[in-house]
mmCIF file of the N, C-alpha and C atoms, coordinates in Angstrom:
data_MODEL
# 
_entry.id   MODEL 
# 
loop_
_atom_site.group_PDB 
_atom_site.id 
_atom_site.type_symbol 
_atom_site.label_atom_id 
_atom_site.label_alt_id 
_atom_site.label_comp_id 
_atom_site.label_asym_id 
_atom_site.label_entity_id 
_atom_site.label_seq_id 
_atom_site.pdbx_PDB_ins_code 
_atom_site.Cartn_x 
_atom_site.Cartn_y 
_atom_site.Cartn_z 
_atom_site.occupancy 
_atom_site.B_iso_or_equiv 
_atom_site.pdbx_formal_charge 
_atom_site.auth_seq_id 
_atom_site.auth_comp_id 
_atom_site.auth_asym_id 
_atom_site.auth_atom_id 
_atom_site.pdbx_PDB_model_num 
ATOM 1   N N  . MET A 1 1  ? 0.499  -1.068 0.050   1.00 0.00 ? 1  MET A N  1 
ATOM 2   C CA . MET A 1 1  ? 0.390  -0.396 -0.180  1.00 0.00 ? 1  MET A CA 1 
ATOM 3   C C  . MET A 1 1  ? 0.589  0.993  0.430   1.00 0.00 ? 1  MET A C  1 
ATOM 4   N N  . LYS A 1 2  ? 1.855  1.101  0.278   1.00 0.00 ? 2  LYS A N  1 
ATOM 5   C CA . LYS A 1 2  ? 2.578  2.434  1.141   1.00 0.00 ? 2  LYS A CA 1 
ATOM 6   C C  . LYS A 1 2  ? 3.421  2.308  -0.141  1.00 0.00 ? 2  LYS A C  1 
ATOM 7   N N  . VAL A 1 3  ? 4.054  1.549  -1.318  1.00 0.00 ? 3  VAL A N  1 
ATOM 8   C CA . VAL A 1 3  ? 4.953  1.179  -2.164  1.00 0.00 ? 3  VAL A CA 1 
ATOM 9   C C  . VAL A 1 3  ? 3.611  2.380  -3.252  1.00 0.00 ? 3  VAL A C  1 
ATOM 10  N N  . LYS A 1 4  ? 2.464  1.630  -3.407  1.00 0.00 ? 4  LYS A N  1 
ATOM 11  C CA . LYS A 1 4  ? 1.213  2.451  -4.086  1.00 0.00 ? 4  LYS A CA 1 
ATOM 12  C C  . LYS A 1 4  ? 0.988  3.913  -4.085  1.00 0.00 ? 4  LYS A C  1 
ATOM 13  N N  . ASN A 1 5  ? 0.890  4.033  -3.134  1.00 0.00 ? 5  ASN A N  1 
ATOM 14  C CA . ASN A 1 5  ? 1.149  6.213  -2.665  1.00 0.00 ? 5  ASN A CA 1 
ATOM 15  C C  . ASN A 1 5  ? 2.578  7.175  -3.183  1.00 0.00 ? 5  ASN A C  1 
ATOM 16  N N  . ILE A 1 6  ? 3.286  6.069  -2.504  1.00 0.00 ? 6  ILE A N  1 
ATOM 17  C CA . ILE A 1 6  ? 4.502  6.947  -3.631  1.00 0.00 ? 6  ILE A CA 1 
ATOM 18  C C  . ILE A 1 6  ? 4.232  6.854  -4.950  1.00 0.00 ? 6  ILE A C  1 
ATOM 19  N N  . VAL A 1 7  ? 4.182  5.982  -5.308  1.00 0.00 ? 7  VAL A N  1 
ATOM 20  C CA . VAL A 1 7  ? 4.280  6.146  -6.960  1.00 0.00 ? 7  VAL A CA 1 
ATOM 21  C C  . VAL A 1 7  ? 2.498  7.200  -7.434  1.00 0.00 ? 7  VAL A C  1 
ATOM 22  N N  . LEU A 1 8  ? 1.850  7.016  -6.948  1.00 0.00 ? 8  LEU A N  1 
ATOM 23  C CA . LEU A 1 8  ? 1.052  7.543  -7.427  1.00 0.00 ? 8  LEU A CA 1 
ATOM 24  C C  . LEU A 1 8  ? 1.402  9.517  -6.991  1.00 0.00 ? 8  LEU A C  1 
ATOM 25  N N  . VAL A 1 9  ? 1.887  9.188  -5.927  1.00 0.00 ? 9  VAL A N  1 
ATOM 26  C CA . VAL A 1 9  ? 1.547  10.974 -5.841  1.00 0.00 ? 9  VAL A CA 1 
ATOM 27  C C  . VAL A 1 9  ? 3.136  11.307 -6.959  1.00 0.00 ? 9  VAL A C  1 
ATOM 28  N N  . SER A 1 10 ? 4.393  10.855 -6.432  1.00 0.00 ? 10 SER A N  1 
ATOM 29  C CA . SER A 1 10 ? 5.353  10.823 -7.846  1.00 0.00 ? 10 SER A CA 1 
ATOM 30  C C  . SER A 1 10 ? 4.962  10.905 -9.429  1.00 0.00 ? 10 SER A C  1 
ATOM 31  N N  . ALA A 1 11 ? 4.337  10.477 -9.404  1.00 0.00 ? 11 ALA A N  1 
ATOM 32  C CA . ALA A 1 11 ? 3.531  10.288 -10.524 1.00 0.00 ? 11 ALA A CA 1 
ATOM 33  C C  . ALA A 1 11 ? 2.230  12.083 -11.148 1.00 0.00 ? 11 ALA A C  1 
ATOM 34  N N  . CYS A 1 12 ? 1.970  12.285 -10.307 1.00 0.00 ? 12 CYS A N  1 
ATOM 35  C CA . CYS A 1 12 ? 1.015  13.473 -9.737  1.00 0.00 ? 12 CYS A CA 1 
ATOM 36  C C  . CYS A 1 12 ? 2.404  14.722 -10.074 1.00 0.00 ? 12 CYS A C  1 
ATOM 37  N N  . VAL A 1 13 ? 3.386  14.846 -9.084  1.00 0.00 ? 13 VAL A N  1 
ATOM 38  C CA . VAL A 1 13 ? 4.121  15.790 -9.476  1.00 0.00 ? 13 VAL A CA 1 
ATOM 39  C C  . VAL A 1 13 ? 5.051  15.981 -10.612 1.00 0.00 ? 13 VAL A C  1 
ATOM 40  N N  . VAL A 1 14 ? 5.610  14.366 -11.488 1.00 0.00 ? 14 VAL A N  1 
ATOM 41  C CA . VAL A 1 14 ? 5.996  14.389 -12.586 1.00 0.00 ? 14 VAL A CA 1 
ATOM 42  C C  . VAL A 1 14 ? 4.085  15.196 -13.435 1.00 0.00 ? 14 VAL A C  1 
ATOM 43  N N  . ILE A 1 15 ? 3.928  15.009 -13.671 1.00 0.00 ? 15 ILE A N  1 
ATOM 44  C CA . ILE A 1 15 ? 2.715  15.187 -14.637 1.00 0.00 ? 15 ILE A CA 1 
ATOM 45  C C  . ILE A 1 15 ? 2.514  17.142 -14.048 1.00 0.00 ? 15 ILE A C  1 
ATOM 46  N N  . LEU A 1 16 ? 2.249  17.540 -13.111 1.00 0.00 ? 16 LEU A N  1 
ATOM 47  C CA . LEU A 1 16 ? 2.433  19.068 -12.442 1.00 0.00 ? 16 LEU A CA 1 
ATOM 48  C C  . LEU A 1 16 ? 3.736  19.392 -13.249 1.00 0.00 ? 16 LEU A C  1 
ATOM 49  N N  . PHE A 1 17 ? 4.569  19.150 -12.952 1.00 0.00 ? 17 PHE A N  1 
ATOM 50  C CA . PHE A 1 17 ? 6.001  20.113 -13.268 1.00 0.00 ? 17 PHE A CA 1 
ATOM 51  C C  . PHE A 1 17 ? 6.256  19.923 -15.284 1.00 0.00 ? 17 PHE A C  1 
ATOM 52  N N  . SER A 1 18 ? 5.904  18.428 -15.246 1.00 0.00 ? 18 SER A N  1 
ATOM 53  C CA . SER A 1 18 ? 5.434  18.493 -17.266 1.00 0.00 ? 18 SER A CA 1 
ATOM 54  C C  . SER A 1 18 ? 4.929  19.874 -17.587 1.00 0.00 ? 18 SER A C  1 
ATOM 55  N N  . VAL A 1 19 ? 3.530  19.638 -17.093 1.00 0.00 ? 19 VAL A N  1 
ATOM 56  C CA . VAL A 1 19 ? 2.696  20.748 -17.201 1.00 0.00 ? 19 VAL A CA 1 
ATOM 57  C C  . VAL A 1 19 ? 3.367  22.339 -17.330 1.00 0.00 ? 19 VAL A C  1 
ATOM 58  N N  . PHE A 1 20 ? 3.517  22.748 -16.245 1.00 0.00 ? 20 PHE A N  1 
ATOM 59  C CA . PHE A 1 20 ? 4.407  24.259 -15.285 1.00 0.00 ? 20 PHE A CA 1 
ATOM 60  C C  . PHE A 1 20 ? 5.454  24.042 -17.302 1.00 0.00 ? 20 PHE A C  1 
ATOM 61  N N  . TYR A 1 21 ? 6.498  23.028 -17.146 1.00 0.00 ? 21 TYR A N  1 
ATOM 62  C CA . TYR A 1 21 ? 7.887  23.767 -17.990 1.00 0.00 ? 21 TYR A CA 1 
ATOM 63  C C  . TYR A 1 21 ? 7.045  23.785 -19.552 1.00 0.00 ? 21 TYR A C  1 
ATOM 64  N N  . TYR A 1 22 ? 5.890  22.777 -19.981 1.00 0.00 ? 22 TYR A N  1 
ATOM 65  C CA . TYR A 1 22 ? 4.804  23.320 -20.903 1.00 0.00 ? 22 TYR A CA 1 
ATOM 66  C C  . TYR A 1 22 ? 5.045  24.877 -21.224 1.00 0.00 ? 22 TYR A C  1 
ATOM 67  N N  . PHE A 1 23 ? 4.070  24.797 -19.936 1.00 0.00 ? 23 PHE A N  1 
ATOM 68  C CA . PHE A 1 23 ? 3.939  26.309 -19.860 1.00 0.00 ? 23 PHE A CA 1 
ATOM 69  C C  . PHE A 1 23 ? 4.886  27.411 -20.006 1.00 0.00 ? 23 PHE A C  1 
ATOM 70  N N  . SER A 1 24 ? 5.871  27.350 -19.926 1.00 0.00 ? 24 SER A N  1 
ATOM 71  C CA . SER A 1 24 ? 6.654  28.375 -19.345 1.00 0.00 ? 24 SER A CA 1 
ATOM 72  C C  . SER A 1 24 ? 7.573  28.028 -20.958 1.00 0.00 ? 24 SER A C  1 
ATOM 73  N N  . PHE A 1 25 ? 7.828  27.360 -21.516 1.00 0.00 ? 25 PHE A N  1 
ATOM 74  C CA . PHE A 1 25 ? 8.752  27.236 -22.661 1.00 0.00 ? 25 PHE A CA 1 
ATOM 75  C C  . PHE A 1 25 ? 7.375  28.109 -23.590 1.00 0.00 ? 25 PHE A C  1 
ATOM 76  N N  . ARG A 1 26 ? 6.458  27.706 -23.485 1.00 0.00 ? 26 ARG A N  1 
ATOM 77  C CA . ARG A 1 26 ? 5.788  27.549 -24.996 1.00 0.00 ? 26 ARG A CA 1 
ATOM 78  C C  . ARG A 1 26 ? 5.534  29.532 -24.911 1.00 0.00 ? 26 ARG A C  1 
ATOM 79  N N  . GLU A 1 27 ? 4.890  30.101 -22.998 1.00 0.00 ? 27 GLU A N  1 
ATOM 80  C CA . GLU A 1 27 ? 5.536  31.623 -23.172 1.00 0.00 ? 27 GLU A CA 1 
ATOM 81  C C  . GLU A 1 27 ? 6.705  32.180 -23.709 1.00 0.00 ? 27 GLU A C  1 
ATOM 82  N N  . LYS A 1 28 ? 7.452  31.344 -23.576 1.00 0.00 ? 28 LYS A N  1 
ATOM 83  C CA . LYS A 1 28 ? 9.439  31.830 -23.585 1.00 0.00 ? 28 LYS A CA 1 
ATOM 84  C C  . LYS A 1 28 ? 9.244  31.769 -25.548 1.00 0.00 ? 28 LYS A C  1 
ATOM 85  N N  . ALA A 1 29 ? 8.863  31.006 -26.258 1.00 0.00 ? 29 ALA A N  1 
ATOM 86  C CA . ALA A 1 29 ? 8.855  30.626 -27.226 1.00 0.00 ? 29 ALA A CA 1 
ATOM 87  C C  . ALA A 1 29 ? 8.129  31.588 -28.222 1.00 0.00 ? 29 ALA A C  1 
ATOM 88  N N  . ILE A 1 30 ? 6.780  32.414 -27.199 1.00 0.00 ? 30 ILE A N  1 
ATOM 89  C CA . ILE A 1 30 ? 6.052  33.381 -28.059 1.00 0.00 ? 30 ILE A CA 1 
ATOM 90  C C  . ILE A 1 30 ? 6.954  34.797 -27.347 1.00 0.00 ? 30 ILE A C  1 
ATOM 91  N N  . ASN A 1 31 ? 6.979  35.275 -26.655 1.00 0.00 ? 31 ASN A N  1 
ATOM 92  C CA . ASN A 1 31 ? 8.191  36.230 -26.850 1.00 0.00 ? 31 ASN A CA 1 
ATOM 93  C C  . ASN A 1 31 ? 9.616  36.178 -27.512 1.00 0.00 ? 31 ASN A C  1 
ATOM 94  N N  . ILE A 1 32 ? 9.741  35.055 -27.436 1.00 0.00 ? 32 ILE A N  1 
ATOM 95  C CA . ILE A 1 32 ? 11.031 35.548 -28.588 1.00 0.00 ? 32 ILE A CA 1 
ATOM 96  C C  . ILE A 1 32 ? 10.079 35.565 -29.865 1.00 0.00 ? 32 ILE A C  1 
ATOM 97  N N  . GLU A 1 33 ? 9.408  34.903 -30.206 1.00 0.00 ? 33 GLU A N  1 
ATOM 98  C CA . GLU A 1 33 ? 8.794  35.030 -31.920 1.00 0.00 ? 33 GLU A CA 1 
ATOM 99  C C  . GLU A 1 33 ? 8.574  36.957 -32.424 1.00 0.00 ? 33 GLU A C  1 
ATOM 100 N N  . LEU A 1 34 ? 8.199  36.646 -31.061 1.00 0.00 ? 34 LEU A N  1 
ATOM 101 C CA . LEU A 1 34 ? 7.108  38.582 -30.888 1.00 0.00 ? 34 LEU A CA 1 
ATOM 102 C C  . LEU A 1 34 ? 8.768  39.751 -30.924 1.00 0.00 ? 34 LEU A C  1 
ATOM 103 N N  . ASN A 1 35 ? 9.800  39.140 -30.515 1.00 0.00 ? 35 ASN A N  1 
ATOM 104 C CA . ASN A 1 35 ? 10.586 40.560 -30.226 1.00 0.00 ? 35 ASN A CA 1 
ATOM 105 C C  . ASN A 1 35 ? 11.662 39.623 -32.006 1.00 0.00 ? 35 ASN A C  1 
ATOM 106 N N  . LEU A 1 36 ? 12.027 38.773 -32.406 1.00 0.00 ? 36 LEU A N  1 
ATOM 107 C CA . LEU A 1 36 ? 11.982 38.394 -33.598 1.00 0.00 ? 36 LEU A CA 1 
ATOM 108 C C  . LEU A 1 36 ? 11.593 38.997 -34.288 1.00 0.00 ? 36 LEU A C  1 
ATOM 109 N N  . SER A 1 37 ? 10.102 39.352 -34.569 1.00 0.00 ? 37 SER A N  1 
ATOM 110 C CA . SER A 1 37 ? 8.848  40.265 -34.964 1.00 0.00 ? 37 SER A CA 1 
ATOM 111 C C  . SER A 1 37 ? 9.364  41.620 -34.986 1.00 0.00 ? 37 SER A C  1 
ATOM 112 N N  . ASN A 1 38 ? 9.429  42.172 -34.244 1.00 0.00 ? 38 ASN A N  1 
ATOM 113 C CA . ASN A 1 38 ? 10.071 43.324 -34.019 1.00 0.00 ? 38 ASN A CA 1 
ATOM 114 C C  . ASN A 1 38 ? 10.989 43.498 -34.475 1.00 0.00 ? 38 ASN A C  1 
ATOM 115 N N  . VAL A 1 39 ? 11.892 43.122 -33.940 1.00 0.00 ? 39 VAL A N  1 
ATOM 116 C CA . VAL A 1 39 ? 13.158 43.030 -34.663 1.00 0.00 ? 39 VAL A CA 1 
ATOM 117 C C  . VAL A 1 39 ? 13.742 43.861 -36.255 1.00 0.00 ? 39 VAL A C  1 
ATOM 118 N N  . LEU A 1 40 ? 12.322 43.039 -36.754 1.00 0.00 ? 40 LEU A N  1 
ATOM 119 C CA . LEU A 1 40 ? 12.375 42.334 -38.380 1.00 0.00 ? 40 LEU A CA 1 
ATOM 120 C C  . LEU A 1 40 ? 11.134 42.831 -38.865 1.00 0.00 ? 40 LEU A C  1 
ATOM 121 N N  . PHE A 1 41 ? 10.895 43.993 -38.204 1.00 0.00 ? 41 PHE A N  1 
ATOM 122 C CA . PHE A 1 41 ? 9.838  44.698 -38.832 1.00 0.00 ? 41 PHE A CA 1 
ATOM 123 C C  . PHE A 1 41 ? 8.968  44.186 -39.123 1.00 0.00 ? 41 PHE A C  1 
ATOM 124 N N  . LEU A 1 42 ? 8.582  43.029 -38.977 1.00 0.00 ? 42 LEU A N  1 
ATOM 125 C CA . LEU A 1 42 ? 7.276  43.084 -39.834 1.00 0.00 ? 42 LEU A CA 1 
ATOM 126 C C  . LEU A 1 42 ? 5.238  43.553 -39.635 1.00 0.00 ? 42 LEU A C  1 
ATOM 127 N N  . HIS A 1 43 ? 5.457  42.724 -40.445 1.00 0.00 ? 43 HIS A N  1 
ATOM 128 C CA . HIS A 1 43 ? 3.226  43.723 -40.386 1.00 0.00 ? 43 HIS A CA 1 
ATOM 129 C C  . HIS A 1 43 ? 2.549  42.868 -39.628 1.00 0.00 ? 43 HIS A C  1 
ATOM 130 N N  . LYS A 1 44 ? 2.140  43.451 -38.416 1.00 0.00 ? 44 LYS A N  1 
ATOM 131 C CA . LYS A 1 44 ? 1.442  42.498 -37.216 1.00 0.00 ? 44 LYS A CA 1 
ATOM 132 C C  . LYS A 1 44 ? 1.268  41.715 -38.316 1.00 0.00 ? 44 LYS A C  1 
ATOM 133 N N  . LYS A 1 45 ? -0.138 41.747 -38.950 1.00 0.00 ? 45 LYS A N  1 
ATOM 134 C CA . LYS A 1 45 ? -0.865 40.788 -39.785 1.00 0.00 ? 45 LYS A CA 1 
ATOM 135 C C  . LYS A 1 45 ? -0.175 39.314 -39.934 1.00 0.00 ? 45 LYS A C  1 
ATOM 136 N N  . GLN A 1 46 ? 1.370  39.957 -40.881 1.00 0.00 ? 46 GLN A N  1 
ATOM 137 C CA . GLN A 1 46 ? 2.267  38.589 -40.632 1.00 0.00 ? 46 GLN A CA 1 
ATOM 138 C C  . GLN A 1 46 ? 2.284  37.794 -39.790 1.00 0.00 ? 46 GLN A C  1 
ATOM 139 N N  . ARG A 1 47 ? 3.086  38.949 -38.654 1.00 0.00 ? 47 ARG A N  1 
ATOM 140 C CA . ARG A 1 47 ? 3.370  37.924 -37.428 1.00 0.00 ? 47 ARG A CA 1 
ATOM 141 C C  . ARG A 1 47 ? 2.127  37.153 -37.103 1.00 0.00 ? 47 ARG A C  1 
ATOM 142 N N  . SER A 1 48 ? 0.991  37.334 -37.012 1.00 0.00 ? 48 SER A N  1 
ATOM 143 C CA . SER A 1 48 ? 0.314  36.793 -36.857 1.00 0.00 ? 48 SER A CA 1 
ATOM 144 C C  . SER A 1 48 ? -0.427 35.847 -37.282 1.00 0.00 ? 48 SER A C  1 
ATOM 145 N N  . ASP A 1 49 ? 0.335  35.237 -38.762 1.00 0.00 ? 49 ASP A N  1 
ATOM 146 C CA . ASP A 1 49 ? -0.237 34.229 -39.080 1.00 0.00 ? 49 ASP A CA 1 
ATOM 147 C C  . ASP A 1 49 ? 1.016  33.786 -39.228 1.00 0.00 ? 49 ASP A C  1 
ATOM 148 N N  . ASN A 1 50 ? 2.726  34.311 -38.257 1.00 0.00 ? 50 ASN A N  1 
ATOM 149 C CA . ASN A 1 50 ? 3.969  32.950 -37.980 1.00 0.00 ? 50 ASN A CA 1 
ATOM 150 C C  . ASN A 1 50 ? 3.091  32.654 -36.909 1.00 0.00 ? 50 ASN A C  1 
ATOM 151 N N  . MET A 1 51 ? 2.559  32.905 -35.848 1.00 0.00 ? 51 MET A N  1 
ATOM 152 C CA . MET A 1 51 ? 2.314  33.136 -34.999 1.00 0.00 ? 51 MET A CA 1 
ATOM 153 C C  . MET A 1 51 ? 1.327  31.841 -34.543 1.00 0.00 ? 51 MET A C  1 
ATOM 154 N N  . GLY A 1 52 ? 0.304  31.732 -35.859 1.00 0.00 ? 52 GLY A N  1 
ATOM 155 C CA . GLY A 1 52 ? -0.600 31.192 -35.423 1.00 0.00 ? 52 GLY A CA 1 
ATOM 156 C C  . GLY A 1 52 ? 0.117  29.626 -35.687 1.00 0.00 ? 52 GLY A C  1 
ATOM 157 N N  . ILE A 1 53 ? 0.750  29.779 -37.745 1.00 0.00 ? 53 ILE A N  1 
ATOM 158 C CA . ILE A 1 53 ? 1.209  29.081 -37.141 1.00 0.00 ? 53 ILE A CA 1 
ATOM 159 C C  . ILE A 1 53 ? 2.086  27.669 -36.717 1.00 0.00 ? 53 ILE A C  1 
ATOM 160 N N  . LEU A 1 54 ? 2.741  28.585 -35.963 1.00 0.00 ? 54 LEU A N  1 
ATOM 161 C CA . LEU A 1 54 ? 4.325  27.778 -35.265 1.00 0.00 ? 54 LEU A CA 1 
ATOM 162 C C  . LEU A 1 54 ? 3.246  27.318 -33.622 1.00 0.00 ? 54 LEU A C  1 
ATOM 163 N N  . PHE A 1 55 ? 2.098  27.622 -32.864 1.00 0.00 ? 55 PHE A N  1 
ATOM 164 C CA . PHE A 1 55 ? 1.497  27.422 -31.759 1.00 0.00 ? 55 PHE A CA 1 
ATOM 165 C C  . PHE A 1 55 ? 0.605  27.095 -31.967 1.00 0.00 ? 55 PHE A C  1 
ATOM 166 N N  . GLY A 1 56 ? 0.189  27.444 -33.451 1.00 0.00 ? 56 GLY A N  1 
ATOM 167 C CA . GLY A 1 56 ? -1.829 26.248 -33.726 1.00 0.00 ? 56 GLY A CA 1 
ATOM 168 C C  . GLY A 1 56 ? -2.752 26.806 -33.103 1.00 0.00 ? 56 GLY A C  1 
ATOM 169 N N  . THR A 1 57 ? -2.441 28.697 -32.755 1.00 0.00 ? 57 THR A N  1 
ATOM 170 C CA . THR A 1 57 ? -3.646 29.888 -31.611 1.00 0.00 ? 57 THR A CA 1 
ATOM 171 C C  . THR A 1 57 ? -3.140 30.978 -32.963 1.00 0.00 ? 57 THR A C  1 
ATOM 172 N N  . TYR A 1 58 ? -4.284 31.054 -32.424 1.00 0.00 ? 58 TYR A N  1 
ATOM 173 C CA . TYR A 1 58 ? -4.061 32.954 -32.850 1.00 0.00 ? 58 TYR A CA 1 
ATOM 174 C C  . TYR A 1 58 ? -3.732 33.730 -32.864 1.00 0.00 ? 58 TYR A C  1 
ATOM 175 N N  . ILE A 1 59 ? -3.268 34.835 -32.884 1.00 0.00 ? 59 ILE A N  1 
ATOM 176 C CA . ILE A 1 59 ? -3.103 35.969 -31.677 1.00 0.00 ? 59 ILE A CA 1 
ATOM 177 C C  . ILE A 1 59 ? -2.934 37.185 -32.856 1.00 0.00 ? 59 ILE A C  1 
ATOM 178 N N  . ASP A 1 60 ? -3.760 37.968 -32.805 1.00 0.00 ? 60 ASP A N  1 
ATOM 179 C CA . ASP A 1 60 ? -4.526 39.080 -33.543 1.00 0.00 ? 60 ASP A CA 1 
ATOM 180 C C  . ASP A 1 60 ? -3.337 39.508 -33.459 1.00 0.00 ? 60 ASP A C  1 
ATOM 181 N N  . SER A 1 61 ? -3.742 40.961 -34.126 1.00 0.00 ? 61 SER A N  1 
ATOM 182 C CA . SER A 1 61 ? -2.969 42.134 -34.074 1.00 0.00 ? 61 SER A CA 1 
ATOM 183 C C  . SER A 1 61 ? -2.389 43.487 -32.587 1.00 0.00 ? 61 SER A C  1 
ATOM 184 N N  . TYR A 1 62 ? -2.410 42.949 -31.695 1.00 0.00 ? 62 TYR A N  1 
ATOM 185 C CA . TYR A 1 62 ? -2.645 42.989 -30.107 1.00 0.00 ? 62 TYR A CA 1 
ATOM 186 C C  . TYR A 1 62 ? -1.467 42.358 -29.636 1.00 0.00 ? 62 TYR A C  1 
ATOM 187 N N  . GLY A 1 63 ? -0.854 40.337 -30.366 1.00 0.00 ? 63 GLY A N  1 
ATOM 188 C CA . GLY A 1 63 ? -0.503 40.276 -29.354 1.00 0.00 ? 63 GLY A CA 1 
ATOM 189 C C  . GLY A 1 63 ? -1.594 39.262 -28.365 1.00 0.00 ? 63 GLY A C  1 
ATOM 190 N N  . VAL A 1 64 ? -2.790 39.500 -28.677 1.00 0.00 ? 64 VAL A N  1 
ATOM 191 C CA . VAL A 1 64 ? -4.170 38.468 -27.359 1.00 0.00 ? 64 VAL A CA 1 
ATOM 192 C C  . VAL A 1 64 ? -4.314 36.770 -27.808 1.00 0.00 ? 64 VAL A C  1 
ATOM 193 N N  . LEU A 1 65 ? -4.114 36.411 -26.630 1.00 0.00 ? 65 LEU A N  1 
ATOM 194 C CA . LEU A 1 65 ? -4.294 34.497 -27.050 1.00 0.00 ? 65 LEU A CA 1 
ATOM 195 C C  . LEU A 1 65 ? -6.001 35.378 -27.466 1.00 0.00 ? 65 LEU A C  1 
ATOM 196 N N  . LYS A 1 66 ? -6.559 34.117 -28.578 1.00 0.00 ? 66 LYS A N  1 
ATOM 197 C CA . LYS A 1 66 ? -8.034 34.286 -28.980 1.00 0.00 ? 66 LYS A CA 1 
ATOM 198 C C  . LYS A 1 66 ? -7.636 31.886 -29.293 1.00 0.00 ? 66 LYS A C  1 
# 
């Protein structure tokens, strides 16, 4: 019984950390993409299309997730 509890707790911890790292990486990737777009002076609509292709989410010209 003790081993089963330890396995369940460790599985939950691993899942929580993986979700946290996924979202933190996604946030950094979006910031890097927006910074690159600003440096390259891409048009806002073009930047939105690039973000939608890369992340599967549409970001309008103001950078709001939809």
